[in-house]
C-alpha positions in Angstrom: 71.3 -26.9 24.5 67.9 -28.0 25.8 67.2 -24.5 26.8 67.7 -23.3 23.2 65.5 -26.0 21.9 62.8 -25.2 24.4 63.0 -21.5 23.4 62.8 -22.4 19.7 59.8 -24.7 20.4 58.2 -22.0 22.5 58.6 -19.5 19.7 57.3 -21.9 17.1 54.3 -22.7 19.3 53.6 -19.1 19.9 53.7 -18.4 16.1 51.4 -21.3 15.5 48.9 -20.0 18.1 48.8 -16.5 16.8 48.5 -17.9 13.2 45.2 -19.7 14.0 42.3 -17.6 12.8 38.7 -18.4 13.2 36.2 -17.7 10.4 32.6 -17.9 11.6 29.8 -19.7 9.7 28.3 -16.5 8.4 31.7 -15.2 7.2 34.3 -15.8 4.6 37.9 -14.8 4.7 39.8 -13.2 1.8 43.4 -14.3 2.0 46.5 -12.5 0.6 50.1 -13.6 0.4 52.6 -10.8 0.2 49.8 -8.5 -0.8 48.5 -10.8 -3.6 45.1 -12.4 -3.5 45.4 -16.2 -3.2 41.9 -17.4 -2.3 39.0 -17.6 0.1 39.0 -19.0 3.6 36.0 -21.1 4.5 34.4 -21.1 8.0 36.4 -22.8 10.7 40.0 -22.6 12.1 42.5 -21.5 9.5 46.3 -20.9 9.6 47.4 -17.5 8.5 51.1 -17.1 8.9 52.1 -13.7 10.1 54.2 -11.3 8.0 53.7 -13.4 4.8 49.9 -13.7 4.9 47.1 -11.3 5.6 43.3 -11.9 5.5 40.1 -10.0 5.9 36.7 -11.2 7.0 33.6 -10.5 5.0 30.1 -10.8 6.6 27.7 -12.7 4.3 24.5 -11.9 6.2 21.8 -9.6 5.0 22.6 -6.0 5.9 20.5 -2.9 6.0 21.6 0.6 4.9 19.6 3.5 6.2 19.6 6.2 3.5 19.1 9.6 5.2 16.6 12.2 4.0 17.2 13.4 0.5 15.7 16.5 -1.0 14.4 15.9 -4.5 12.2 17.5 -7.0 9.5 15.4 -8.7 8.7 15.4 -12.4 6.0 18.0 -11.9 8.4 20.3 -10.0 7.3 19.6 -6.4 10.0 19.5 -3.7 9.9 16.5 -1.4 12.1 14.9 1.2 12.5 11.1 0.9 14.4 8.5 3.0 14.7 4.8 2.5 16.3 1.6 3.7 18.2 -0.8 1.5 18.7 -4.5 2.2 21.7 -6.2 0.5 23.9 -9.3 0.8 27.5 -10.0 -0.2 27.5 -13.1 -2.4 31.1 -12.9 -3.7 33.4 -11.9 -0.8 36.5 -11.6 -3.0 34.9 -9.0 -5.3 33.5 -7.0 -2.3 37.1 -6.6 -1.1 39.0 -6.3 -4.4 36.6 -4.2 -6.5 35.6 -1.4 -4.0 37.3 0.1 -1.0 34.4 0.3 1.4 31.3 -1.3 -0.1 29.0 -0.2 2.8 29.8 3.5 2.2 29.7 3.0 -1.5 26.2 1.5 -1.4 25.0 4.3 0.8 26.2 7.0 -1.6 24.9 5.2 -4.6 21.5 4.8 -3.0 21.3 8.6 -2.3 22.0 9.6 -5.9 19.8 6.9 -7.4 16.9 7.8 -5.1 17.0 11.5 -6.1 17.1 10.5 -9.8 14.2 8.1 -9.4 12.0 10.6 -7.6 12.8 13.2 -10.4 11.4 10.8 -13.0 7.8 10.5 -11.6 5.0 12.8 -10.7 4.0 13.4 -7.1 0.8 11.4 -7.5 2.8 8.4 -8.8 5.3 8.7 -6.0 2.6 8.6 -3.4 0.3 6.0 -5.0 2.9 3.7 -6.6 5.6 3.6 -4.0 6.4 0.0 -4.6 7.1 0.6 -8.3 9.4 3.5 -7.5 11.2 1.3 -4.9 11.6 -1.5 -7.4 13.1 0.9 -9.9 15.7 2.1 -7.3 16.5 -1.5 -6.4 17.1 -2.6 -9.9 19.4 0.4 -10.6 21.5 -0.1 -7.5 21.6 -3.9 -8.0 22.9 -3.5 -11.5 25.6 -1.0 -10.3 26.7 -3.1 -7.4 26.9 -6.4 -9.4 30.6 -5.9 -10.2 31.2 -5.6 -6.5 29.7 -9.0 -5.8 26.8 -7.6 -3.9 23.1 -8.5 -4.4 20.5 -5.8 -3.5 17.5 -7.7 -2.2 15.0 -4.9 -1.4 14.5 -1.1 -1.2 11.8 0.4 0.9 10.8 4.0 0.9 10.2 4.8 4.6 8.8 8.3 4.5 7.9 11.0 2.0 7.7 14.5 3.4 5.8 17.2 1.6 5.8 21.0 2.0 2.9 22.3 4.3 1.2 24.1 1.4 1.2 21.0 -0.7 -0.3 19.0 2.2 -3.2 21.5 2.3 -3.7 21.2 -1.4 -3.8 17.4 -1.3 -6.2 17.6 1.7 -8.6 19.8 -0.3 -8.3 17.5 -3.3 -9.1 14.5 -1.2 -12.1 16.2 0.3 -13.4 17.2 -3.1 -12.9 13.6 -4.3 -14.9 12.3 -1.3 -17.7 14.8 -2.0 -17.8 13.7 -5.6 -18.1 10.0 -4.7 -20.8 10.9 -2.2 -22.8 12.7 -4.8 -22.4 9.9 -7.3 -23.6 7.3 -4.7 -26.5 9.5 -3.7 -27.6 10.1 -7.3 -27.4 6.3 -7.9 -29.6 5.7 -4.9 -32.1 8.2 -6.1 -32.2 6.5 -9.5 -32.8 3.1 -7.9 -35.5 4.6 -5.7 -37.2 6.3 -8.6 -37.2 3.0 -10.6 -38.7 1.1 -7.7 -41.4 3.7 -7.1 -42.3 3.6 -10.8 -42.6 -0.2 -10.7 -44.7 0.1 -7.5 -47.0 2.7 -9.1 -47.4 0.6 -12.2 -48.3 -2.5 -10.1 -50.8 -0.5 -8.0 -52.5 1.0 -11.0 -53.0 -2.4 -12.6 -54.3 -4.2 -9.5 -57.9 -3.3 -8.5 -58.2 -2.0 -4.9 -54.4 -1.7 -4.4 -54.6 2.1 -4.3 -57.4 2.0 -1.7 -55.4 -0.5 0.5 -52.3 1.7 0.3 -54.4 4.8 1.3 -55.9 3.0 4.3 -52.4 1.8 5.3 -51.1 5.3 5.2 -54.0 6.7 7.2 -53.4 4.0 9.8 -49.7 4.9 10.1 -50.5 8.6 10.5 -53.3 8.1 13.0 -50.9 6.5 15.5 -49.9 10.1 16.6 -52.8 12.0 18.2 -51.3 15.3 17.5 -51.5 14.9 13.7 -54.3 16.5 11.7 -55.2 14.5 8.6 -56.6 16.1 5.5 -57.9 13.2 3.5 -58.4 13.5 -0.2 -60.9 11.0 -1.5 -59.6 9.1 -4.5 -61.5 9.5 -7.7 -62.4 5.8 -7.8 -64.5 6.1 -4.6 -66.4 9.1 -6.0 -67.2 7.2 -9.1 -68.4 4.3 -7.0 -70.8 6.6 -5.1 -71.9 8.1 -8.4 -72.7 4.7 -9.7 -74.5 3.8 -6.5 -76.6 7.0 -6.7 -77.7 6.3 -10.3 -78.7 2.8 -9.4 -80.7 3.7 -6.3 -83.4 5.9 -8.0 -83.9 3.2 -10.6 -84.5 0.6 -7.9 -87.0 2.9 -6.1 -88.9 3.5 -9.3 -89.2 -0.2 -9.9 -90.6 -0.7 -6.4 -93.2 2.1 -7.1 -94.3 0.4 -10.3 -94.8 -2.9 -8.4 -97.0 -1.2 -5.8 -99.3 0.1 -8.4 
């Protein structure tokens, strides 16, 4: 009699032990009774009686889906290869189990088709220069499609955009031409500023008496520091006029002195 009770208690204890299930803090359990959904299991130890009950754990942490390279054609008919990574999180564990068979695989497939469609709606220049905007468009489309599955898409990042070799050469030439254009614009702007400054300096020197002579002497002093230089000096017109005035004044003074001697 006691042996039978011991066996029964042992069987009951064994069943209880195997019925204890642990749900971690970052998980939730989706519980079924005879195949019918009955509720969620919170983190901790929970009893799930065998045969009658079944459960499945769902990880609630942020997950990353690596989308492989996808061949796509841009709006301006240029073939590119694009890959991306998607960050998502399950926020309703019951929907993630009940509404879709394998939500990880489903998100990956949805991301591939969405990425090809998004690339086909933009030009190559926009795809390269506005990568964040294209990524946000992909994220919003996937997030809307996965909302019935209880999944929130947090972010989509385009990792790499591969172009054909001939297109790389064309873009390189375009970038070089753009740099040359900017260099010419900067050089022309510098010449305009220099010309304005020279015009202002010339105006100041023409209005100030003796400024031109001082500038001439300064230039001669700078050139004369090198003994190998030969200086051809053109006398300014003002100096010639000064000598001319001096020459006219000198005979008049001599004539006045001769009159005094008489």
